[in-house]
GULUM-106403 format. One record per residue: z, y, x of N, C-alpha, C in turn; residue in three letters. Coordinates in steps of 0.02 Angstrom, whole numbers, padded with zeros to 5 digits, always signed. Atoms other than C-alpha are relative to their C-alpha. Layout:
REM GULUM-106403
ZYXZYXZYXALA;...
***
This chain:
REM GULUM-106403
+00011+00072+00006+07152-04418-13972-00025-00026+00070VAL;+00019+00022-00066+07138-04517-13810-00072-00028-00001PRO;+00071+00020-00002+06959-04563-13751-00010-00074-00013MET;+00004+00073+00010+06997-04750-13754-00003-00018-00072GLY;-00002+00010+00072+07035-04745-13939-00070+00016-00033VAL;+00065-00019+00026+06873-04657-13978-00054-00049+00020LEU;+00047+00050-00020+06774-04778-13875+00009-00068-00036SER;-00014+00061+00036+06859-04927-13961-00026+00006-00074CYS;+00027-00014+00065+06819-04849-14131-00077-00003-00006MET;+00073-00002+00000+06639-04825-14083-00030-00071+00002LYS;+00027+00072-00009+06613-05008-14032+00023-00043-00061TYR;-00018+00036+00060+06710-05071-14186-00048+00016-00058LEU;+00045-00023+00052+06598-04968-14299-00071-00032+00011MET;+00064+00031-00015+06447-05033-14208-00004-00074-00019PHE;-00003+00073+00012+06500-05215-14222-00001-00010-00077ILE;-00003+00005+00074+06539-05191-14411-00071+00013-00028PHE;+00064-00016+00023+06367-05117-14438-00052-00051+00020ASN;+00044+00058-00019+06280-05258-14342+00013-00053-00049VAL;-00013+00057+00047+06367-05382-14461-00031+00018-00065LEU;+00031-00019+00061+06306-05282-14610-00074-00008+00003VAL;+00070+00011-00009+06132-05280-14538-00023-00073-00002PHE;+00017+00072+00004+06134-05466-14510+00005-00030-00065ALA;-00008+00024+00071+06199-05502-14681-00058+00021-00045GLY;+00061-00028+00041+06064-05391-14760-00063-00035+00019GLY;+00060+00036-00020+05930-05476-14657+00001-00071-00027THR;-00003+00067+00026+05991-05647-14713-00015+00001-00073CYS;+00012-00005+00074+05996-05592-14895-00078+00010-00014LEU;+00072-00013+00011+05820-05526-14883-00044-00058+00014ALA;+00040+00062-00016+05757-05683-14799+00004-00054-00055ALA;-00009+00049+00057+05832-05794-14935-00039+00021-00063VAL;+00037-00026+00054+05762-05681-15071-00074-00007+00007GLY;+00071+00010-00009+05589-05685-14992-00020-00072-00005LEU;+00015+00075+00001+05596-05874-14969-00002-00024-00075TRP;+00000+00024+00069+05641-05902-15152-00056+00031-00039VAL;+00056-00035+00038+05511-05773-15213-00069-00028+00018ALA;+00069+00024-00021+05366-05843-15108-00008-00073-00009VAL;+00007+00073+00003+05402-06029-15104+00061-00030-00033ASP;-00054+00027+00034+05518-06085-15238+00001-00077-00012PRO;+00008+00072+00012+05466-06267-15223+00065-00034+00018SER;-00061+00031-00018+05630-06309-15139+00053+00005-00056GLY;-00043-00015+00053+05726-06234-15284-00035-00001-00071LEU;+00042-00003+00063+05597-06272-15421+00038-00022-00061GLN;-00037+00028+00058+05715-06372-15532+00047+00054-00024ASP;-00049-00051+00021+05843-06230-15535-00037+00062-00024ILE;+00034-00062+00021+05723-06084-15544-00035-00011-00061VAL;+00039+00015+00060+05617-06166-15676+00042-00003-00064ALA;-00044+00007+00060+05766-06199-15788+00025+00071-00022ALA;-00024-00065+00023+05820-06018-15788-00045+00054+00029ARG;+00043-00053-00022+05704-05869-15781+00037+00058+00035ALA;-00042-00050-00032+05850-05760-15728+00004-00009+00075VAL;-00003+00014-00071+05858-05843-15561-00062+00017+00039LEU;+00060-00020-00033+05674-05805-15521+00006+00076+00007SER;-00003-00072-00005+05712-05621-15554+00055+00013+00051ALA;-00053-00006-00051+05873-05643-15444-00028+00002+00067GLY;+00030+00000-00066+05759-05677-15296-00023+00073+00017ALA;+00023-00072-00016+05688-05499-15309+00061+00046+00009TYR;-00064-00039-00007+05866-05429-15329+00029-00011+00071VAL;-00028+00019-00067+05923-05523-15170-00044+00036+00052LEU;+00044-00027-00048+05770-05456-15081+00014+00080+00004LEU;-00009-00072+00000+05801-05274-15132+00068+00019+00031ALA;-00069-00009-00032+05990-05284-15090+00000-00013+00071VAL;+00003+00013-00070+05951-05364-14924-00031+00053+00039GLY;+00035-00050-00036+05828-05234-14875+00043+00065+00003ILE;-00043-00059+00004+05948-05093-14929+00059-00009+00048ALA;-00056+00009-00047+06093-05172-14827-00022+00001+00072LEU;+00027+00001-00067+05983-05197-14675-00015+00071+00022SER;+00013-00072-00016+05928-05015-14679+00067+00036+00010LEU;-00063-00032-00007+06107-04956-14704+00036-00023+00064LEU;-00030+00027-00064+06168-05068-14558-00035+00027+00059GLY;+00040-00029-00059+06029-05005-14441+00021+00069+00011PHE;-00015-00070-00008+06068-04827-14479+00070+00012+00020LEU;-00067+00002-00023+06251-04861-14455+00008-00014+00071GLY;-00001+00016-00074+06221-04937-14286-00028+00060+00041CYS;+00026-00060-00033+06117-04790-14232+00050+00059-00003CYS;-00050-00050+00002+06250-04671-14294+00063-00014+00040GLY;-00057+00018-00042+06392-04765-14206-00016+00010+00072ALA;+00018-00004-00068+06301-04768-14044-00010+00076+00024LEU;+00012-00069-00017+06250-04584-14049+00053+00049-00019ARG;-00053-00042+00028+06408-04523-14131-00025+00051-00047ARG;+00031-00049+00048+06303-04443-14268+00036-00008-00066SER;-00037-00003+00060+06413-04398-14415-00045-00007-00061ARG;+00041+00009+00059+06271-04381-14540-00028-00072-00010PRO;+00022+00069+00005+06207-04555-14501+00055-00048-00022LEU;-00058+00045+00017+06379-04631-14518+00020+00017-00078LEU;-00013-00014+00071+06408-04538-14686-00052-00023-00044LEU;+00054+00028+00043+06244-04602-14754+00019-00069-00019LEU;
***
């Protein structure tokens, strides 16, 4: 396999993992915002108790995606197979 193809794959995997990390961080931020200060969404959250529990689900999924994206970025830059398989 030519070296240029491997380099391109490395940077594409890095960019994809950065996007996963950014998305996870945004989900965690929204989950934290709704869990800590639901006054902006008080009418919606007060109407359904499931939505208040959904804030914690968003927080957990966001943290998991952020961690996964970070480890993927490290794995792509270092060409570490175990980190990429994780």
